[in-house]
N, C-alpha and C positions, 0 to 999 in steps of 0.2 A: 420434373417429377411431379405428379399430381398430389395433393394433399387429401385429407381425409374428406372434404366436401366436394371433392370431384368424383367420389366414387358412388354409384348407384346402390341400392339396398341389395341387389343381387351380388353386386361386386364385393361389397362389405361381408356379406355372410359367406362368401368364398375365400375370404382371407385364411390362411394357415392357422391364424390365432383363434377364429372362431369356426374352422371346418368341422372339429369334433364336438362341437357345443350343440346342445339343444337349439331348435329354431328359435326360442323366444329370446336368447341371448342376444343375437344380432338385433332383433326388434329393440331389445333395452338399449344397445349401444348406440342405435340410429336415433332413438327418442332422446337419448343423453346428448347427442351432438346437436340436435335440431330443437326439439320442444324445450329442452332444459338448457340448452347451451353452456353445457359444461365440459371442462377438459377430461379427458378420459380417466385421468389419474383421479378424478373427484367422483367418479360413478362408483359411489359406495354400495349398491344395490349388486354389483357385479363381485365375485370372488377376488381376492387380492391376487391370486396367481394368474387369472385372466386378465385382470388389469395391467399386472406387469407384462404380459405378453402382447397386450394391444399397446401399450405406450412404448414398447420395445420395435413395433413393426414399421418398417420403413414407409409404408404405404400410408399409414396413419401419423405421421408427423406434420405438425402445423406448416401450412404453406407460408405464411405470413411470420416474419421475426421481428420484434419490435427492435428498431433503431433508437428511436426517439420517441417521446410522448410530451406533448406541450399542452398547458393549460392556460386559459385566459377568460376574461370577463367573469371573474369572481367564481372561477372552476365551472361556468355554465358552457364553456366551449372546450373541448379536447380535441387534439389533433395528433394522429399518430404518422410518423414515419416508418414504414415498413421496407424490410429487405426480403426479396424473393430468394428461391433456392440458386438461380442464376446470377444473383448479384444486381439484378433490376431493382428498382425502388419505385415505391408509389405512397400516396397519402390517403387519409380517410380523416373526415371531420365529423364529430358528434356535438350536436347543439341541443341545449336544454332550452325548454320555455316553461312559463307557467302552467301550462294545460297539454304538454306534449313534448317528445324528444324526437328528433330527426337526425337521420345518419346520412351523409353524404359521401358515396362511394365512388371510387375509379374503376374504370373500365379497361383502361390501358395503361402501361407505363410510357408516359410522355404522350404527346398527340402530334398528328400529321397535318392538322387543319391550318397551322400557322396563322391564327388570327393574331394580329400585331400586339393587340393590347393585353393578351392573356399569357402569364408565365409558363404555362404548360406547352402553348403553343411555340414559344420562344424556345423552350427546351429541344422540341424535335421528338421524334417517335423513337422508342425502343422495341416494345413489342406488344401484343394483344395480352390481356389477363385471361386464365381459364375461368369457368364457371365457379369451380370451387374456391379460388383467389377472390373472386367478387362475393361470394356467398359468406366466406370467412370474415370479411371486414364487418359485415352485419351482425354475425354472431359475437365479434369482438365487442361491438357497439352494446349489443343487448347485455352483455356479462357487465360491462363498465356503468351501464345506466342503472342496474338494480340499485334500489326496489323500484325506481321509475320504469315506465315502458317506452320502448321506442315505438313510436306510432307510425312513423313515414320514413322511407327510403327514397332518396331521390340520386339518381345517376347523374350527378354533375359535378362528379369529382375530375380526376385526370383521365384525359382520352375522349374521344368520340362514340358513345355507346352503340350507334347504328353501324360504324365501320367495324364493329367486332360483334355482328350481330347475333350468331348463334350461341356463343358463350355467353353474353349479355341475356338473351332471352331464356337460356337454361337457368340463369341466376333468377330471373323473374319467377319461374315456375317454381324453383325451389323455395324462394320466399314465400310464394302464395301457398304452395301445397304443403311445404314441411315447416316453415317457420311461421304460418299462420296469418300473413298479412294480406289484407284485402286489396284486391287491384286498385281500388280507389285511393290507396296510401302508397303506392309505388309510381313514382314520376320518372320518365325516361326522356332526357335533355337531347338535342341535337342542333348544330348549328345549320342544318338545312339538307341533308341527304335524301333527296327524293324519293328514291327507290326504297330505302329504309322506312320512310313514312309509310309508304304506300304497302309494305309488307308488314309493318305493325299494325295496320288498319285490318289486316286478314286475320290477326291472331285472335284466339279466343278469349282471353282477358282483356278488358277494358282498361289499361292503365292510362294515366295522365300523359299527356304530350306537352313538352316545354321545348319552344323554339327559340334559339338565342338569334335574335334579329338583329338588333344594334344600328340598322339602318333601313329606311323605307324606300331608297331608290338604288338603282343598280349601281350607278357611278361611285356613290360612297361605299356601298357594301362590298363591291369588289376591292376596296382598299382595307376595309376592316375585316372581313371575313371572305378570304379569297375563294373559297369553295363556290362562293354566288357566280362567278364565272362559268363554272359548269352547270349548275342549277340556278338561273336566275329567280329573281322574285316572282315572275309570273308563274312559273313551275312550282316554287315552293309553296306559294299561297293556294294553288290549284290542289295542291297534295292535302294541305292543312285543311280545306274545305271537305275533300275526301273523307279525311279523318273523322273530322267533325260529324259529317253525314252519317257514316258508318258506326261509329262508337256512340255518338250521342253524348258525349263528354266534353266538357268546356276545354279548350286548350289555353296555353299562356304563352306569351312573347317576353322573353327577358330583353331588358335594354340597358346597357351599361352607358350611362350619362357621361360623356367627355367634354370638357369644357371648350367651347366652340366649335365643335365637331359635329356633334349630332343632338345638341340641346336647343337648338332654334326653333322659334314658333313654326317655321316652315315645316321642321322634322316631326313636330308635334300633329301638325295638319297631316302629313303623308302618313304618319303611323296611324293615326285616328282613322282614314281611309280604308287602311289594311285591317285593323283590329275589330271595327265596328260590325261589318257585315258577317263576321265570324264569331261575333259575341266574345272575342278572346279577351282574357284577363291580361293587363300589361304589368308586368314586375320591373319597377324602375331601381335600378343600382347604381348609385353613384361610383364611378371608377375607382378600383383599388390600385393602390401604386404596385408597379412590378419595375424590376430593373431594367428592363428592355423597353421600356415605353414611358416616356417622361411627361407626355401631357397629363395635366390635371384633370382629375375629376370634378364635374360640375360642383358648385358649392351648394351647401343646404337650402338656402332661400331660393335658389334658382331650380332645384330640383322639384320643390313644392310648387313653384310656379308653372314647370313643365306638366306636372302631374294635374294641375287645375285645367290647363288647357286640354288636356284629353279628358277630363271628366265633363268639362262644359261642352264637349262633342260627342257625349254619350258612350264614352269609354270607361270601362271599370278599371282603373288604375291604382296601384299602390306603390309605396315607397318601402323597398326591403331595407331592414335594419342592418348594416355591416355587422358581422360577428368574427371574432377572431383575427381582425387585420394585424395587430401588433405580433402574432405568430404565423403570419402569411397563411392563415386559414380560410380567408374570405375568398368571395366569388373571383375567379381569375388569378388568385396568387399560387396555386398548388402548383408545384413544379418538380416536385420528387426529388428534390436536391436535397438528399438526407445529409450527405457527408458536408454540405454547406451550412445547413440548418444547424447540425450537431456542433459544428466548430462554433459557429455564432452564438448559440443558445446554451450549449452546455456547461462551458467554463467551469470546469471541475466536476461535473456529474459524468458517472459513468454510462456507457451505452445501456438503453433500454431503460434508464432512469426517467423520472419525471421532472419537467422544470416549469414552475410557474412563472409566466411572462406577465409583467404589468404593463398597461399602455405607456407608450413613450410621450413625453410632452409633444404637443403638436408642433412645434419648430423643429423636431427631430425626426418626424414621419418625413420619410422620402416622398417626393412629389413623382 
């Protein structure tokens, strides 16, 4: 069942609740849903009777139902576990920084890419999300962040965005055209779906491209990122060069540092050889713990040493600060396991309530 953000302006105006209204009423509703990011019941510039009709319309029921809302990092990180109309579950993460807020959205319930170190990949694939289900995550984050402004949207939550291309791109266009995000503040991530990268290069909006690389030789990447067997590094890097040449935008490589696996000097050398010709920015991410992958992430001093090896070879590299690890909100930890998360975290709170999670002592953090 589509939600309100799956409707076009024409479809919205044609709803029974608005069919007998002046044209400007539909524009008011559209403006309320997008520019003002308000629930229909709070659109007080509409007559009360019309608001009641709108909120009762099945086509305008929210697509996302809050199962759990978790906060961490002194309330600077918020994670929602959402239940969809068919019982599928997804997660969204909002992160506040001193100069901006960023929302990380899901594009699928689960993921079929089967990356061994990623909790979403370990969970398997359930279904694609609709454009409206993606957009509604951003609207929820905008409402949560007030009075701060959500400046960036990253398609780095559950799922492979380029495997759900049409709904994902529909969401990009809504975020740009109706929510007011600049293309340079929208980042689409991929594990390396080459046809999708080439398709993205032909789109009108020059969004940022982030490639989850994690290995710079085919033998290791085949193990960590199985899709590499279909589109090996030569094909992937060629598509990245095409995107860079077409869009003129810097792209980034995401690299989850795994102790003894991809954090050796030889790995840094191979990564530098790929990143430097592209002018790619490298985001280094110490591997976050997940139940299905027991290998440790690289220790902090070794992460910095790896970064220094890249910088010495002319690569722009930074270490991403882990946010929300204690509520399984960090990179690679989103699994959509709302039932399990609620059972572990709610302990006495009702569904839809907020739970403040404090960091665990280091000895209790799973490896």
